[in-house]
C-alpha positions as CSV (number, residue, x, y, z in Angstrom):
1,M,84.0,88.1,95.1
2,H,86.5,90.2,97.1
3,T,86.3,93.0,99.3
4,A,87.5,96.2,98.0
5,P,90.1,98.0,100.5
6,A,88.7,100.3,102.9
7,T,88.5,104.1,101.7
8,Q,91.7,106.2,102.6
9,P,91.6,109.4,104.2
10,D,92.0,112.5,101.8
11,R,95.8,113.2,100.8
12,Q,96.9,116.2,102.3
13,D,97.8,119.2,100.1
14,N,101.7,118.8,100.9
15,T,101.8,115.0,100.1
16,V,104.0,114.3,96.8
17,P,101.5,111.9,94.7
18,T,102.9,108.5,93.4
19,N,102.7,107.1,89.9
20,S,99.5,105.2,91.0
21,D,97.8,108.5,91.6
22,L,98.4,109.7,88.1
23,T,96.5,108.9,84.8
24,V,97.9,106.9,82.1
25,K,99.2,109.8,80.2
26,Q,100.5,111.5,83.4
27,Q,102.6,108.3,84.0
28,R,103.9,108.4,80.7
29,D,104.9,112.1,80.5
30,A,106.4,111.8,84.0
31,R,108.7,108.7,82.9
32,R,109.8,110.8,79.7
33,A,110.5,113.8,81.7
34,E,112.3,112.0,84.2
35,K,114.6,110.6,81.6
36,V,115.2,114.1,80.0
37,A,116.2,115.4,83.9
38,V,118.5,112.4,84.5
39,L,120.1,113.0,81.0
40,K,120.7,116.5,81.7
41,K,122.1,115.7,85.1
42,K,124.5,113.5,83.4
43,Q,125.5,116.0,80.7
44,A,126.2,118.7,83.2
45,S,128.3,116.5,85.2
46,E,130.4,115.5,82.4
47,R,130.8,119.1,81.2
48,R,131.6,120.4,84.7
49,N,129.2,123.2,84.0
50,R,129.2,125.8,86.8
51,I,125.9,127.7,85.8
52,I,123.5,127.8,88.7
53,G,120.9,125.8,86.7
54,W,123.1,123.1,85.9
55,S,124.4,122.9,89.5
56,V,121.0,122.3,90.8
57,G,120.6,119.6,88.7
58,G,123.7,118.0,89.8
59,V,123.1,118.3,93.3
60,L,119.5,116.7,93.0
61,G,119.2,112.9,93.3
62,A,117.4,110.9,90.6
63,G,114.7,110.4,93.5
64,A,114.3,113.9,93.9
65,I,113.9,114.7,90.4
66,A,111.4,112.0,90.0
67,A,109.2,113.3,92.8
68,I,109.4,116.9,91.5
69,V,108.4,115.6,87.9
70,I,105.6,113.9,89.1
71,L,104.2,116.6,91.3
72,I,104.6,119.2,88.5
73,I,102.8,116.8,85.9
74,S,100.0,115.8,88.4
75,T,99.1,119.4,89.3
76,S,99.3,120.7,85.7
77,T,97.4,118.0,83.9
78,P,93.7,118.0,84.3
79,R,91.8,114.6,84.6
80,V,89.4,113.8,81.8
81,D,86.0,112.3,82.8
82,P,86.3,108.6,81.4
83,G,82.7,108.7,80.5
84,S,83.3,111.5,77.9
85,I,85.9,109.5,76.0
86,E,84.9,108.1,72.7
87,I,87.0,105.3,71.0
88,E,86.2,104.7,67.2
89,G,85.7,101.0,66.7
90,L,85.2,100.3,70.5
91,K,83.2,97.0,71.2
92,T,81.1,96.7,74.2
93,F,79.7,93.5,76.0
94,D,76.7,93.2,78.2
95,L,78.1,90.8,81.1
96,E,76.9,89.7,84.4
97,Q,79.7,89.1,87.2
98,G,81.3,86.1,86.1
99,V,81.3,82.7,88.2
100,H,84.3,80.7,89.1
101,V,83.9,77.7,87.2
102,D,87.0,76.0,88.7
103,L,85.3,75.7,92.1
104,T,83.8,72.1,93.1
105,A,80.4,71.8,94.7
106,E,82.6,71.6,98.2
107,G,84.2,74.9,97.6
108,T,87.6,73.7,96.6
109,I,89.6,74.2,93.5
110,S,89.1,71.4,90.8
111,A,92.3,69.2,89.9
112,T,91.1,69.6,86.3
113,P,89.5,73.1,86.1
114,P,87.2,73.3,83.0
115,T,88.1,75.9,80.5
116,V,85.9,78.6,79.0
117,D,85.0,78.9,75.4
118,Y,84.8,82.8,75.2
119,Q,84.4,82.8,71.5
120,T,81.4,80.5,71.5
121,E,79.7,81.7,74.8
122,Y,80.3,85.4,74.4
123,G,81.7,86.2,71.0
124,M,84.8,87.5,72.2
125,N,88.9,86.8,71.0
126,P,90.6,87.6,73.2
127,P,87.9,87.5,76.2
128,A,86.8,90.8,77.8
129,G,84.9,89.3,80.7
130,G,82.8,86.4,81.8
131,N,83.2,83.3,83.9
132,H,86.9,82.5,85.0
133,W,88.9,80.9,87.5
134,A,89.0,81.7,91.2
135,A,92.8,82.6,91.2
136,W,93.6,85.6,89.1
137,L,96.4,86.5,87.0
138,N,99.0,88.9,88.7
139,C,99.2,92.2,86.8
140,G,102.7,92.5,84.8
141,A,104.4,92.2,81.5
142,Y,104.6,88.6,80.1
143,T,106.6,87.1,77.4
144,E,104.5,84.0,77.0
145,P,100.7,83.7,76.4
146,Q,98.6,83.5,79.5
147,Q,95.4,81.6,80.6
148,N,92.4,83.2,79.6
149,E,90.5,82.3,82.6
150,R,93.2,83.9,85.2
151,A,93.5,86.9,82.8
152,V,89.8,87.6,82.9
153,H,89.9,87.5,86.6
154,A,92.3,90.4,86.6
155,L,89.9,92.2,84.3
156,E,87.4,91.8,87.0
157,H,89.4,93.7,89.1
158,G,90.1,96.7,86.9
159,A,92.7,95.7,85.0
160,V,93.3,96.2,81.4
161,W,94.7,93.3,79.3
162,V,97.1,94.4,76.3
163,T,97.5,91.5,73.9
164,Y,99.4,91.5,70.8
165,N,100.0,89.0,68.0
166,P,103.8,88.1,68.1
167,D,103.5,87.3,64.1
168,E,102.6,91.0,63.5
169,L,104.8,92.9,65.7
170,D,108.5,92.6,66.0
171,A,110.6,93.4,69.1
172,T,111.0,96.9,68.6
173,R,107.1,97.6,68.1
174,I,106.7,95.5,71.0
175,A,108.9,97.4,73.4
176,E,107.1,100.6,72.0
177,L,103.7,99.2,72.9
178,R,105.0,98.2,76.3
179,G,106.5,101.8,77.0
180,E,102.9,103.1,76.7
181,M,101.6,101.1,79.4
182,P,101.0,102.6,83.1
183,D,103.1,100.8,85.7
184,T,99.9,98.9,87.6
185,Y,96.9,97.1,86.6
186,I,98.2,96.1,83.4
187,V,98.4,92.6,82.0
188,F,100.7,92.7,79.1
189,S,101.1,89.5,76.9
190,P,101.5,87.8,73.2
191,Y,98.3,86.2,72.1
192,P,98.8,84.0,68.9
193,D,95.9,84.4,66.2
194,L,94.5,87.7,67.5
195,P,92.0,89.4,65.1
196,A,94.2,92.4,65.0
197,P,97.9,93.1,65.8
198,I,97.1,94.6,69.0
199,V,94.0,94.0,71.2
200,L,92.9,95.9,74.4
201,S,90.5,94.3,76.8
202,A,88.9,95.6,79.9
203,W,85.9,94.0,81.5
204,G,82.9,94.4,79.0
205,A,85.1,96.6,76.5
206,Q,87.6,95.9,73.9
207,V,89.3,97.7,70.7
208,Q,91.5,96.5,68.1
209,V,94.3,98.8,66.7
210,D,97.1,98.1,64.4
211,T,100.1,99.9,65.7
212,P,101.7,100.9,69.0
213,D,101.0,104.7,68.1
214,D,97.4,104.5,67.6
215,E,95.7,107.2,69.8
216,R,92.9,104.8,70.6
217,I,95.4,102.9,72.9
218,E,95.8,106.0,75.2
219,Q,92.1,106.6,74.9
220,F,91.2,103.1,76.1
221,L,93.4,103.1,78.8
222,S,92.3,106.4,80.2
223,K,88.5,105.2,79.8
224,Y,89.0,101.8,81.5
225,W,92.2,101.4,83.3
226,K,91.1,100.9,87.0
227,S,87.7,101.7,86.1
228,A,85.1,101.9,88.7
229,D,82.6,100.1,86.3
230,A,84.6,97.1,86.5
231,P,82.7,94.3,88.9
232,E,85.1,94.5,91.5
233,P,87.1,97.9,91.0
234,G,90.0,98.4,93.7
235,A,90.6,94.6,94.3
236,A,94.0,93.4,94.1
237,C,96.0,92.9,91.0
238,T,98.9,91.1,92.9
239,G,98.7,88.2,95.4
240,G,97.2,85.9,92.9
241,I,99.2,83.6,90.3
242,D,102.2,84.6,88.4
243,G,101.8,83.4,84.9
244,P,104.6,82.0,82.6
245,G,107.1,84.3,81.2
246,L,106.6,87.0,83.8
247,D,109.3,89.6,82.9
248,S,108.1,92.5,85.5
């Protein structure tokens, strides 16, 4: 069990929101808009265009551009009620909060922690909740498969685990899929022998898709990313264990 961080005071109206305050779609739109803004600034500099509009772009630094883009997007895009999002092919699982199977009777971590057969015990592949290990997997993008029991603990904190079959997606498609992900509370990793090219898992929920441009990816993230329905919403997605192949 973990204690969720204390509730923070309401943000004042004049505070510029950060990426972590944005929805999944807003984060993606902000990244795209920022790239466009920076490109336009570069083009303006190279052409030495003296038009006022271009001059403003030349004066603004990348950080200022990013802040403006985030502010515009966050105030112009309405948030969607996660409960109203319907996802074709969604599987849900009725789960109780998991226990830490690697703890001994004395409360210490076992030197030989038992693994969990999620397929047999829960009918899941990959897992979308259940018993797990005491130390969670730090969120991030990984280039190697991860330990199920650590990734499941991250799901308990509200993260989404995005797994892909490396035999089904080439490097271009993997990069495309990764580009659709939020900046935080995501575990992104290969997972051999998946039942589909891509599987997204949150605590108690899962969906299988074939391509990175499937609209259900955004729907799933909007519904379950940092979900208040996770057993320990708001618990950390850092400060745990870095798995093998951590890329970012």
